[in-house]
N, C-alpha and C positions, 0 to 999 in steps of 0.2 A: 600420413605423410611427413617425415622427415625434414627437419629445416633448412641443410643443403638441399637436398633434394629439392625443394621447392622452392627455390632460388632458380634450376633449371627447369622447369616443370612450370612454372607459370609464363614466362616468355613462350614454351612452346607451344600450351594450350593458347593462347592470344593470337598466336600464330596461326595456327589452325584456322582460329576464331576470324583471321582475316582470309584468309583465303576460300572461306566458305559464303561470307559475305561481302557484297560491293561498298558498301555503306560503310561510314565511322571509322576506318583505318586511322586516321591522322590521331583519333579519342582513344581507338585501342592500343596505337602505340605507346600515347600516354599515361595510359592506364596501367601497361603493362610496367614501364617503366620506371613507375612508382612505385608501386607495390614491392618492385624488389627493392627499389631506395628504402621504404619502410621497413621491409624483412634486413636489409644491411645496418641502419642505424639502429637497429633493435639488437644486433650482434656485436657494434658497438658499443653501445650500452652498459650489456652483458659483460663483454669483455672488461670494460672500465673498471665496471664491480669487481669482479672475479679479478682484474688485476692479470689475465691470462686468455689469449686468443688458441682455443685448442676444441677442436670438434672434429670428430672422423667419423663418416660413415660409408662401410662394406654393403654391395648388392653382389649378389652371385650374375657374372656374364658368360663368357667364356671359361670355362672351368676347368676344359680338358688342355688352354694352353695355358692355365693357371692366373689368366688377367679376369679380375673383380672390376665389377663400376664403382671405384672407391675415387671417394670425396673426402677433401679435406681443406680444415679450415686453420689456417694460424696467424700470425701478426701480419707477415708479408703480403699472406691471398687479403686478409682482410682492410689491409691500408687501398690491397689497388682495387680492389671489390668494390668501398666506399670510393675512391677516386670516379670507377667508371660507371657508378650508378648513379650520382650525382651528373656528369657530363652526357650520359644516354635521356635521362629524364630531361633534363635541359634541349637536346637536340632534338626527343620527342616532341616538347612542346612551342622553342623556342625556333628548333635549325630550318623548318624549310618554311623558309620567307615569304616567296612568293606562291606558295601554294600550288606548284605546280606538279603533277604524276605524283599526289598523295599519298593512292593506295600503294604505288612503286617502291616509293617512298621507305612509305612505314612498313612493309613486309622485309624490304631490303635492313632496315634500322632493328626490326624484332629479331630477324635471324643474326643478326651481328651481336646483339645483346643473348643470344645463345652461346655463341661462342666464347665473347669475353667472359662470361659468367662462369662457364665451363673451365675453361683454358686456367683460369687462375683457382678454380675450387679442384682441380685436379688432382688426385693423390695417386697415378702410376703415370708414368710415358707413355701408354698405351692411349689414355685419354686426352696427356695434352696436347698428342700428334690430332687426333682427330677432330677436336675443338680448337686445336691450332688453321688447320685448313680451314675451316667453316667460318673462323674469322675471317677468313682470308676473302673468301667467295663473295661477300655481303658488300664489300669495299671496293671489288673488281666490276660489280655491275652499278655503287654507286658511282662511279667513276665512268664508266662505258655508257651507261642509256641517258644520267640525272646529269652527268656533265656539262661542259659551255662545249667550245669549237672546235680543240683536237682535243677532245677524251677519246677517241679512237686509239690515236698512240699513246696519250699518256696510260692509260686502262691495259693496253699489251703490251706495253715495258713495264707497270706493275705487275702483271701475272707472270711475266718469264723471271723478274727475279723474286716471285714466291714460290714460284716449283720449283727455283736451283733452291730455296732456304728448305721449303719442305725435301725435297731429297737429302739432302745435306742431315735436315733433322732426323728422317726417315732411317739413314745408314747409322747413325749415329745411336739412335734405339735397339736398332737389331744387333749391334755390338753387344749392346751391354745383356739386351736378351739373351745371346748364345754364349755369352763368359762369365754373366751372372750366377752367383751359386740359386738354386733353384729356380732359374730365369726371373730373379726376381725382376721388376718394373716399378716397385716403389719409389716414390719420388723421397719419403721421408729416411726411406732404406739404404739410397744411392750409396752415402757415401763408404757405408760397410759393407755394398759388393761391392764398390771402385778399388779397394783395398785389397779383395781377393781375385783383382784380374791383374794378367799380365800387365807388364807396364808398355811395351808399344801399341797395347789393346787401348788402354786410359790414351797414352797420347795420340792415339788417330781417335778417340771418342771424342775428345777434348775437341780436338781441334774444328772435328767438323759439326759439334755444334756450338761450337765459338761462331763459328762461320755463319753457323742459320742464324743466331741471334744475331750478330752485328749486320746484318741484310736488314733485318727489322728496326733495331734501331732508331736512325740507320748508322752507320758508322764509315766514313771515307779507308780505300777508293767506292764501297757498296751504296752509295748513298742516293746517283744518281734518278734513283724513281720517282725517291719523295718529291722534290721541289715541282713537276709535272706532274706527277696525281694530286696534289695538295691546291693547283694553280687552275684544273682542269674538273675537280673532283665537285660537287654541287656544296654547299654550304653546312649539310647536315655530312657528308662527307668526307670533307675535311678535316669537319670537330671532331669524329670517332677516327679519323686515319692519324693523327698529328698527338690525338690528347688519350689515345686506347691502344691501337693497333702497337703504336713504337714500345708500346711497354710491355707486350708480347716477349719483345726480345731482349727487354729492359729485365722482367722476370724470370726466363733462362739466364741471362747474367747470371742474376742473384745466385739461382741456382747450382749452377756448375762453378762456380766460385769459393762455395761453401761448403762442396762436395767434392771435386776431385782436389787432392793433397798436391797434386803436380803445377796446380794455377799456380803457384810462386811462382815455379819455371820460368811462365810466359809475363807475368802480370808486370816487369818493369817495359818490355817491347810493349806488350799494350797498350801501356798510358802513356809512351811515347808514341804512336801512333795515335791515340783519343785527342794528345793536343795539336797535334796535325792535324787533325778532323775538326775542331776547333777553331783553329786561327786558317784552317782553306775556306771553310763555310762564313767565316765572319768576312775574309778579303772578298769574297764571292756575292755575298747580299749587299755589298757599296754599289755593286754595279745593276744591281735589279730596280725597274719601275713598277712591276705591277703587287701590289699590295696585300695579295696573295701569296707570292710568291714569296715575298720578305718574309710575313710572319712562317711558314714552310720553314728557309734558310735557318731562322731563330733553333725550330725544332732541332735541326741538326748541330749546333753549336748546344745545347742543353743536352741533347740524348750523349754526348761527346763528351763532355766534364762531367756526368753520371756515369759512364763509364770507366773516364780517370777516376772516382772516387772510386766505385768499387774494385779496381786492380790494387787499393790502398791493403784491401783485404784485415782492415779492424775493424773494431765497432762502432768509431763515429763514421768511418769513411763509407761502412754498410746501410748505418741509421740514416747516413745524411742524403748519400743514394736515393734510398727509399722514400722517402720525406720529399726528394727533389722528384720524383716521378709525379707523387702526387699533386707537389705544388705545377710542374710543369703542365700536367693532364689539364688543369685546372685554368690555369691561364691561357693556353693555349686554344685553351675549346671558344676561351672568353674575347678573346684577340679576331679567333675567325668567326666569331659570330657576328662582331662587329665589322668584320670587315664585309662579310656577306651584308649585312644592313645598309655599307655605305655604298656597295654596290646596286642593291635592291631603289638606295636613293637618289643614286645621280647616274646610275646608269652606268659606271666607270671607276675603272681599278687603280687608273692609271696616274702612280702619285704626279706625272708631269703637267697631267690636266686638273686634278683636285686639286682647288683651290680656296681658302680658308671656309672648307667646308663648317667649320664649328659654327659659323653664322646661322645654319640651317639645319645642322645635325648637330645640337648641341651637347645632349647624352651621349649620344654615341662616340662623340671624337672625345668629350671627356674617361668613359670606358675604357677606349682604345690609349689614352694614355694611360691610365690605371693599370693597363696588360702592361704596357711598355716599362712601367715602374716595378712593376712585378717580379716581372723575367727579367730585370736586373737585379733584385735583390734588394730592392728598398726597403727599411725597418718599417715591419708591423707588419708584412706580407708573408707567406709561405715560401716565395723563394727566398726572404733574406735568414730564415732558420734555415734551410736546405742548406744555403750557400754557405754558411758558417759550419754545420757539423762536416759539410763534404771537404771541406780546405782544410780543419784540422786535421780529420783523419788523414788525407794525402801529406801534409806535413811530418805527420806522424812515422809515414813510410817512406816519403821522399826528403827531409827536410825542406830546406828555403824555397828547392825548385819546384813544390808543388803550387806555390803562388803564379809560377806560370799562365797557366791556361786565364786566372783574372783580366788579364790583360785581352784575351780575347771579348772579354763579356763589357770593357774598359772600348774596345773598339766597336761593339756590337751600340752599346749603348747610345757609343757618339753618332753613330750612324742611324739611330732610331729618333732621335734629338731631330738629328737635322730633316725625319721625315716630316715628323711634327713640325717644323718651323715654315720647311715648304708646302706643304698640301692640307695642314690644318686647322691652325691658328695664325696662315696669312692675311694680312691688311690688306696689299695690294691689288686683290684681285677674290674672286669671290664665283664661287660654280655654284649653281644654280639645282634646288633637289627637284626631283620631280615625282617622287612619292615620299610618303610619311612612316614614320617604326612605328608598327602594331604593337601590341598591348602585349604580346606575349614573347615577346622581344625583348621588352623592360622588364618583365619578369625574370626573364633567363638573365642577364643581366645582373638583375638583383639576388637571384638565388647566387653563381656563379662570384660574385665579391663577397656575397656574407662569408662563402664555404674560404675564399683563398683569405679575407682578413679575421674571421676565425680563426684558423689552423693557423696560423702569424701570429694573431695576439695570445693566442693559450695553444701552445705546441703542443705542451701537457698531455691533451687529447689522445695526441696520436705517440707520442713519443715513450708514452705509460704503457702501452702493450706492444710497445715492439721487441722481438724479442729474437734476435740472428743470431 
């Protein structure tokens, strides 16, 4: 079995084992994600040594329609695979803090692993769509079954948005299949295929795909599913929703902005929309009291800035956007893990009730603080390198106007400083903890923190293999 196929086969095998046995589901999920992480780290080392990340595998599938089971690894997919593999392993190991419905949670996590891995390895748009939908199904049940009090409404809202996104994506793919020479759905050959299509088809296809990916990132005004979904999802669900699922949209945006030559015609307007989205979320976050909802809104801000960098359509902007997706995925997973641990320890998520929690949960409190520093781009973290590259790229495209989105990060940093002083390090009042943080959560903290600082201090590990 070849290496890319094995990345998909491993979780499928473990999913089958979990469905056949009712025991050790949590351990099987952890092993499945660990094996995938080992394979991806091997691919990263291989790519660093060879200064290139390019592997293609093709298997016969629906030959009558010219569709193969095409898997492709390049620098973009390798970075996103690395990010998702780290997050999935930590989620399997540490995310189910209360050990509730462990078998169901583990099955859904490995199902999501199949979707995420398959999507980032997809060599054609047919597989991209299939794995996109698999990746959406698992989070829906993570919210609907494993979530908190208002999980039903949140899950239905989530799936309505996702069905709409899938429909737009499917229509766009059908148009490409109809008009592409030889009905090619190859992602690598997408740019060549598009150049031979009528202009109106290119424009319509770009709009359809852009809207689909916009929902998943998400960008204002198609963002409202995210705060509800993250707030009501289990800790595991929140970690993969914000850490990985939002990157489905980011990955798609990188594909269309590097494939559609007409993207230049829309880039300025999308950049303006991205800035509006970032500031809108930065203002809304100041009205939030639920600690998970606060972290959810940071995702909208970060993904809006990533979208802004992608619209620059230059090397630094695209490099920065990809690195920012890696950085954001790791940091937001860390923050949701810490938020879940806070809820477990204090049976509360409201910053109005939580007071001086650092006294009883010192490690989790400082981990959450590091997450805040990383997400606002403090040096030595992955967020700093990402922000520098993104804004340098944006300045190259938009001049001095490119610094405007920085002020949304200033607003974010100011509010998060308020949260820290009000609820975490307050000395006036103290909320008593009712439970302890387990060793698996501490290991999860360590893995995510190590990743954030290693890629922040030695960004060349990633930047040397990026080739957009």
